[in-house]
C-alpha positions in Angstrom: 0.0 0.0 0.0 2.8 2.4 0.8 4.5 1.7 -2.5 1.3 2.4 -4.3 0.9 5.7 -2.5 4.4 6.7 -3.6 3.5 5.9 -7.2 0.3 7.9 -6.9 2.2 10.9 -5.5 5.0 10.5 -8.1 2.6 10.4 -11.0 0.7 13.4 -9.7 3.8 15.5 -9.2 5.3 14.6 -12.5 2.1 15.4 -14.4 1.8 18.7 -12.5 5.4 19.7 -13.5 5.0 18.6 -17.2 1.6 20.1 -17.6 2.4 23.5 -16.0 5.6 23.7 -18.1 3.7 23.0 -21.3 0.9 25.4 -20.4 3.5 28.1 -20.1 4.9 27.2 -23.5 1.4 27.4 -25.0 0.7 30.7 -23.2 3.8 32.6 -24.2 4.8 30.9 -27.5 2.1 29.0 -29.3 -0.8 31.3 -28.5 0.8 34.1 -30.5 1.0 31.8 -33.5 -2.4 30.1 -33.1 -4.6 33.2 -33.2 -8.2 31.9 -32.8 -10.8 33.0 -35.3 -13.5 32.7 -32.7 -15.3 36.0 -32.1 -16.3 37.3 -28.6 -19.9 36.3 -27.8 -22.5 37.9 -25.5 -22.1 35.1 -23.0 -18.4 35.7 -22.4 -17.5 36.8 -18.9 -14.3 38.5 -20.1 -14.5 41.3 -22.7 -10.8 41.2 -23.4 -9.2 38.4 -25.6 -7.7 35.6 -23.6 -5.7 32.7 -25.1 -7.9 29.6 -25.2 -5.5 26.8 -26.0 -4.8 25.5 -22.5 -6.2 22.1 -23.4 -3.1 21.4 -25.4 -1.0 21.6 -22.2 -3.4 19.4 -20.3 -3.5 16.7 -23.0 0.2 16.8 -23.7 1.1 16.5 -20.0 -1.4 13.7 -19.4 -0.4 11.6 -22.4 3.3 12.2 -21.9 3.4 11.1 -18.3 1.2 8.0 -18.8 3.4 6.9 -21.7 6.5 7.4 -19.5 4.9 5.3 -16.7 4.2 2.6 -19.2 7.9 2.4 -20.1 9.0 2.3 -16.4 8.9 -1.3 -14.9 6.3 -0.9 -12.1 5.1 -4.5 -11.9 7.1 -5.2 -8.8 5.4 -2.2 -7.2 2.0 -3.8 -7.7 1.0 -1.6 -10.7 1.6 -2.4 -14.3 0.1 -0.2 -17.0 1.5 -2.1 -20.0 -1.3 -4.6 -20.3 -3.8 -1.8 -20.1 -2.1 0.1 -22.9 -3.2 -2.6 -25.4 -6.7 -2.5 -24.0 -8.9 0.1 -22.5 -6.1 2.5 -21.6 -5.1 2.6 -25.2 -8.7 3.4 -26.1 -8.8 6.2 -23.5 -5.6 7.8 -24.9 -6.8 7.5 -28.5 -10.3 8.7 -27.8 -9.0 11.5 -25.5 -6.6 12.7 -28.2 -9.4 12.7 -30.8 -11.7 14.7 -28.5 -8.9 17.2 -27.9 -8.2 17.6 -31.6 -11.9 18.1 -32.4 -12.1 20.8 -29.7 -8.9 22.4 -30.9 -10.3 22.6 -34.4 -13.4 24.3 -33.0 -11.2 26.7 -31.1 -9.5 27.7 -34.3 -12.4 27.8 -36.8 -15.7 27.5 -34.9 -17.3 24.3 -36.2 -21.0 24.2 -36.7 -22.9 22.4 -33.9 -24.0 19.5 -36.1 -20.5 18.7 -37.3 -19.1 18.9 -33.8 -21.9 16.6 -32.6 -21.1 14.2 -35.4 -17.4 14.1 -34.3 -18.5 13.4 -30.7 -20.7 10.5 -31.9 -17.7 9.1 -33.8 -15.4 9.3 -30.8 -18.1 7.7 -28.6 -18.6 4.9 -31.2 -14.9 4.2 -31.3 -14.9 3.9 -27.5 -17.8 1.5 -27.1 -16.5 -0.7 -30.0 -13.0 -1.1 -28.6 -13.3 0.0 -25.0 -15.6 -0.1 -21.9 -19.3 -0.6 -22.2 -22.0 -0.4 -19.5 -23.6 -3.9 -19.6 -25.3 -3.8 -16.3 -26.0 -1.1 -13.6 -26.7 -1.3 -9.9 -30.0 0.2 -8.9 -29.6 1.9 -5.5 -33.3 1.9 -4.3 -34.0 -1.7 -5.2 -30.7 -3.3 -4.2 -30.5 -5.2 -7.5 -28.8 -5.1 -10.8 -30.4 -4.6 -14.2 -28.9 -5.7 -17.5 -29.1 -3.1 -20.3 -29.1 -5.6 -23.1 -29.5 -3.9 -26.5 -29.4 -0.5 -24.8 -25.9 -1.0 -23.5 -24.1 0.6 -26.5 -26.4 3.6 -27.1 -26.6 4.4 -23.3 -22.8 4.2 -23.0 -22.4 6.5 -26.0 -25.0 8.9 -24.5 -23.0 9.0 -21.3 -19.8 9.9 -23.1 -21.3 12.5 -25.4 -23.3 14.0 -22.5 -20.3 14.5 -20.3 -18.2 15.9 -23.1 -20.9 18.6 -23.6 -21.5 19.0 -19.8 -17.9 20.0 -19.1 -18.0 22.3 -22.1 -21.1 24.0 -20.7 -19.7 24.6 -17.2 -16.5 26.0 -18.7 -18.0 29.5 -18.5 -16.1 31.0 -15.6 -12.4 31.2 -14.7 -11.3 28.0 -13.0 -14.6 26.2 -12.9 -14.3 23.4 -15.4 -10.8 22.5 -14.2 -11.8 22.7 -10.5 -14.9 20.5 -11.0 -12.8 18.0 -12.9 -10.2 17.9 -10.1 -12.8 17.3 -7.4 -14.5 14.5 -9.4 -11.2 12.8 -10.4 -10.1 13.0 -6.8 -13.1 11.1 -5.6 -12.8 8.6 -8.5 -9.2 7.9 -7.5 -10.6 7.0 -4.0 -13.1 4.6 -5.5 -10.5 3.0 -7.7 -8.1 2.5 -4.8 -10.9 1.1 -2.5 -12.1 -1.3 -5.1 -8.6 -2.5 -5.9 -8.1 -0.8 -9.3 -4.6 0.6 -8.6 -3.8 1.1 -12.3 -6.8 3.3 -12.8 -6.2 5.1 -9.5 -2.7 6.0 -10.9 -4.3 7.2 -14.1 -6.7 9.4 -12.1 -3.8 10.9 -10.1 -1.9 11.7 -13.3 -4.9 13.4 -14.7 -5.4 15.3 -11.4 -1.8 16.6 -11.7 -2.2 17.5 -15.4 -5.3 19.5 -14.7 -3.8 21.3 -11.6 -0.8 22.3 -13.7 -3.3 24.1 -16.0 -5.6 25.3 -13.3 -3.0 27.5 -11.5 -3.1 29.7 -14.7 -6.8 29.4 -15.1 -8.1 30.4 -11.6 -9.6 33.8 -11.3 -8.4 36.0 -13.0 -7.4 33.6 -15.7 -4.5 34.2 -18.0 -5.4 31.3 -20.3 -8.6 29.3 -21.0 -8.7 25.6 -21.7 -10.9 26.1 -24.8 -13.0 23.4 -26.3 -9.9 21.3 -26.7 -9.6 21.1 -22.9 -13.3 20.8 -22.0 -14.0 18.1 -24.5 -10.9 16.2 -23.5 -11.8 16.4 -19.8 -15.4 15.5 -20.4 -14.4 12.4 -22.4 -11.8 11.3 -19.8 -14.3 11.7 -16.9 -16.9 9.7 -18.7 -14.5 6.8 -19.5 -12.7 6.8 -16.2 -16.1 6.7 -14.4 -16.9 3.5 -16.3 -13.6 1.9 -15.3 -13.3 2.9 -11.6 -17.0 2.2 -10.8 -16.9 -1.3 -12.1 -17.8 -3.6 -9.3 -15.0 -6.1 -8.5 -15.6 -9.6 -9.9 -18.7 -8.5 -11.7 -19.5 -6.8 -15.0 -21.7 -4.2 -13.2 -21.1 -0.4 -13.1 -22.1 1.4 -9.9 -24.0 4.7 -10.2 -21.8 6.5 -7.7 -20.0 8.6 -10.5 -23.4 10.0 -11.5 -23.6 11.6 -8.0 -20.0 12.6 -7.9 -20.4 14.4 -11.3 -23.8 15.9 -10.2 -22.7 19.6 -10.6 -22.0 19.4 -14.4 -24.8 16.9 -15.0 -27.3 19.1 -13.1 -26.2 22.2 -14.9 -26.5 20.5 -18.3 -29.8 18.7 -17.8 -31.4 21.8 -16.4 -30.0 23.9 -19.2 -31.6 21.6 -21.8 -34.9 21.6 -19.9 -34.8 25.4 -19.6 -34.0 26.0 -23.3 -36.8 23.6 -24.3 -39.3 25.5 -22.2 -38.2 28.8 -23.7 -38.2 27.5 -27.3 -34.4 27.9 -27.6 -32.3 25.4 -29.6 -30.5 23.0 -27.1 -27.1 23.9 -28.7 -27.6 27.7 -28.3 -25.7 29.2 -25.4 -27.2 31.5 -22.8 -26.1 33.2 -19.6 -28.3 31.4 -17.1 -26.1 28.6 -15.8 -25.4 27.9 -12.1 -22.2 30.1 -12.1 -24.1 32.9 -13.9 -26.7 32.9 -11.2 -24.1 33.1 -8.5 -22.4 36.1 -10.2 -25.8 37.8 -10.6 -26.4 37.5 -6.9 -23.3 39.7 -6.3 -20.6 37.0 -5.7 -17.2 37.6 -7.0 -15.7 35.0 -9.3 -13.5 33.5 -6.5 -16.5 33.3 -4.3 -18.8 31.7 -6.9 -16.0 29.2 -7.8 -15.6 28.3 -4.1 -19.3 27.7 -3.7 -19.5 25.4 -6.7 -16.4 23.5 -5.8 -17.8 23.1 -2.3 -21.0 21.8 -3.8 -19.0 19.4 -5.9 -17.3 18.1 -2.8 -20.6 17.5 -1.1 -21.9 15.5 -4.0 -18.6 13.6 -4.2 -18.9 12.7 -0.5 -22.4 11.4 -1.1 -21.2 9.4 -4.0 -18.4 7.7 -2.0 -20.9 7.2 0.8 -23.0 5.0 -1.6 -20.0 2.6 -1.7 -19.0 2.9 1.9 -22.4 2.0 3.2 -24.1 0.0 0.4 -27.2 -0.6 2.5 -27.8 3.1 2.8 -27.1 4.1 -0.8 -30.8 4.8 -1.5 -30.7 7.4 1.2 -27.5 8.9 -0.2 -29.3 9.2 -3.6 -32.3 11.0 -1.9 -29.9 13.4 -0.2 -28.2 14.1 -3.6 -31.6 14.8 -5.2 -32.6 17.1 -2.3 -29.3 18.9 -2.5 -29.8 19.4 -6.3 -33.3 20.8 -5.7 -32.2 23.2 -3.0 -29.4 24.4 -5.3 -31.9 25.4 -8.0 -34.3 26.8 -5.4 -31.7 29.0 -3.7 -30.5 30.3 -7.1 -34.1 31.4 -7.7 -34.8 29.7 -11.0 -38.3 30.7 -12.0 -39.4 27.2 -13.1 -38.5 25.9 -9.6 -39.9 28.9 -7.6 -43.1 29.3 -9.5 -43.5 26.5 -12.0 -47.2 27.1 -12.9 -46.6 30.8 -13.8 -43.4 30.0 -15.6 -45.0 27.3 -17.8 -48.0 29.6 -18.5 -45.7 32.4 -19.7 -43.7 30.2 -22.1 -46.1 30.3 -25.1 -45.8 34.1 -25.3 -42.0 34.0 -24.9 -41.8 31.5 -27.7 -44.0 33.6 -30.0 -41.9 36.7 -29.4 -38.7 34.8 -30.1 -40.1 33.2 -33.2 -41.2 36.6 -34.5 -37.8 38.1 -33.7 -36.0 35.3 -35.6 -38.3 35.4 -38.6 -38.0 39.2 -38.9 -34.3 39.0 -38.6 -34.0 36.4 -41.4 -35.9 38.8 -43.8 -34.8 42.1 -42.2 -33.9 43.6 -45.6 -37.5 43.2 -46.8 -38.9 44.2 -43.4 -37.0 47.5 -43.4 -37.3 48.2 -47.2 -41.0 48.9 -46.7 -40.1 52.0 -44.7 -40.0 55.1 -46.8 -38.5 57.5 -44.3 -35.8 57.3 -41.6 -38.6 58.0 -39.1 -40.4 54.8 -40.2 -37.1 53.0 -40.4 -36.2 53.9 -36.8 -39.6 52.8 -35.7 -39.3 49.4 -37.2 -35.8 49.0 -35.8 -37.0 49.9 -32.3 -39.8 47.4 -32.6 -37.3 44.6 -33.5 -35.0 45.6 -30.6 -38.0 45.4 -28.2 -38.6 41.8 -29.3 -34.9 41.2 -28.4 -35.4 42.8 -25.0 -33.4 45.9 -25.7 -35.0 49.3 -25.0 -32.0 51.6 -24.9 -29.9 52.6 -28.0 -28.4 55.6 -29.6 -28.2 56.6 -33.3 -25.4 59.0 -34.2 -24.6 60.7 -37.5 -21.1 62.1 -37.9 -20.8 62.1 -34.1 -24.1 64.0 -33.6 -26.7 62.2 -31.5 -29.9 61.8 -33.5 -31.7 59.4 -31.2 -32.3 59.9 -28.3 -31.8 63.7 -28.4 -30.5 63.9 -24.8 -27.7 62.0 -23.0 -30.1 61.0 -20.3 -31.8 58.6 -22.7 -29.0 56.1 -22.3 -27.6 57.1 -18.9 -28.2 53.8 -17.0 -25.5 51.3 -16.4 -25.3 48.4 -18.9 -23.8 45.0 -18.7 -22.3 45.5 -22.2 -22.3 48.0 -24.9 -22.2 47.1 -28.6 -21.2 49.6 -31.3 -22.0 49.2 -35.0 -20.8 51.6 -37.8 -21.7 52.1 -41.4 -20.1 55.0 -43.1 -21.1 58.1 -41.1 -23.7 56.4 -39.0 -23.3 54.6 -35.7 -25.6 52.6 -33.4 -24.8 52.1 -29.7 -26.7 49.3 -28.0 -26.9 49.2 -24.2 -27.4 45.6 -23.1 -28.3 44.7 -19.5 -27.9 41.3 -17.8 -31.4 40.0 -18.5 -31.1 41.0 -22.2 -28.3 38.5 -22.8 -29.3 35.9 -20.3 -31.5 34.2 -22.9 -30.1 32.7 -26.1 -27.1 35.0 -26.2 -25.2 33.4 -29.1 -28.1 33.4 -31.5 -29.2 36.9 -30.3 -25.7 38.2 -30.9 -25.8 37.0 -34.5 -29.2 38.5 -35.1 -28.2 41.8 -33.6 -25.3 42.0 -36.0 -27.4 41.2 -39.0 -30.3 43.5 -38.2 -28.3 46.5 -37.1 -26.0 46.5 -40.1 -29.0 46.3 -42.4 -30.6 49.1 -40.5 -27.5 51.3 -40.8 -27.2 50.4 -44.5 -30.7 51.6 -45.2 -30.1 54.7 -43.0 -27.4 55.7 -45.4 -29.9 55.5 -48.3 -32.4 57.8 -46.7 -31.8 61.6 -46.9 -34.3 63.3 -44.6 -33.3 63.8 -40.9 -34.8 61.8 -38.0 -37.5 63.6 -36.2 -38.0 64.2 -32.5 -41.0 61.8 -32.4 -38.6 58.8 -32.7 -38.0 59.1 -28.9 -41.7 58.3 -28.3 -41.3 55.1 -30.4 -38.5 54.0 -28.1 -40.6 54.6 -25.0 -43.6 52.7 -26.4 -41.4 49.8 -27.3 -41.2 48.9 -23.7 -44.7 47.4 -24.0 -43.3 44.5 -26.0 -40.9 43.4 -23.2 
């Protein structure tokens, strides 16, 4: 046991050293060469550009240290990774590398959601064909096992794809995705060691060191982001390691403890999909209403929000380990985890939890407004071409902005404010200001927090399309904008 602990510590420290060194190389050398083409989006917490290639350092450190440990004769120490390299560990390294490359390509060129999903399906299919598959699971409430049969392959693929996207979704605040991963991997290492899987415990400690080597540069305020290359890699590794460490000894059964250990990203993802479905938003469209966004909106600083979520992750991790520690009580541990998840959503004041009846009743109107906003934006040139004067043009533009939840904007011509006529019209503090220019015209949009909370990526694209078309047609009109335009802006509040 003592020799195993030394190996765990050695693998952890070696991965920490290699990963931190490689992240420094990426930060100060490669990031200047690999200039990402990704544009800033409305959901970004940081307005300034930050290198987003930290996943390269994590992947390189993890793979390099594992391959080094394979070459070192460790059999007499009770751990031998060489047999695993030709089996499931080889699949883990190959699949993890593919996930990292897919995310890296997305960091550079922004792959469309359908193509990224197709790549994730291919990686998951490769894994289930050559690697671990969930054949049976342990049901905590009934104290029995259930064979998945023909559902084994699709459910395993769903688990892998789901976690790849879950870690990607929680990667919206400095240090969060890496911190959640370290907490989860730490508890998985405990499970692996207790259930006599020392090889996989060593793999967990190596991954823990590799992520920590990156996290010291990613904690608030981050100097580098992991990007999709890092989040997809970590999501894949967490999914596959969970299948290995939670396999009951002398049985082809997977325990459900990792589901509880990974409750924070799973809860955030499942609730995001549910929330977007209710609001009529595509499931792949980003918004600013995740758990960490809610904490920040309540006035917490990034460090405080990160501490809360990592503490929540440790609570769930403790409940997951408790399911194995006292098997006869595992049903109660699951109930505690469900109660903790509900209290989290309740305390963060999600409307569907606080007042589900009213929230569900308001959804049809919200969907209709969003549908009208999208359809008008798609044919915005035709919509605005029907206006013969700048006065009518401004009225139509203000109407579309009201559908998007924006009631404050300025129109300037050669630096002279045409709308609103006084500076007081846009004097309140905004979460973010967008500026659009077309020849001598400018539009300044003041966006508050609730404006970008819903469907921020799609809304950002639509704002760009509609505003540039509005400015283009402003250039074609000759007569000045009248004072009455201010009344249009005020009446547009009725559409919110």
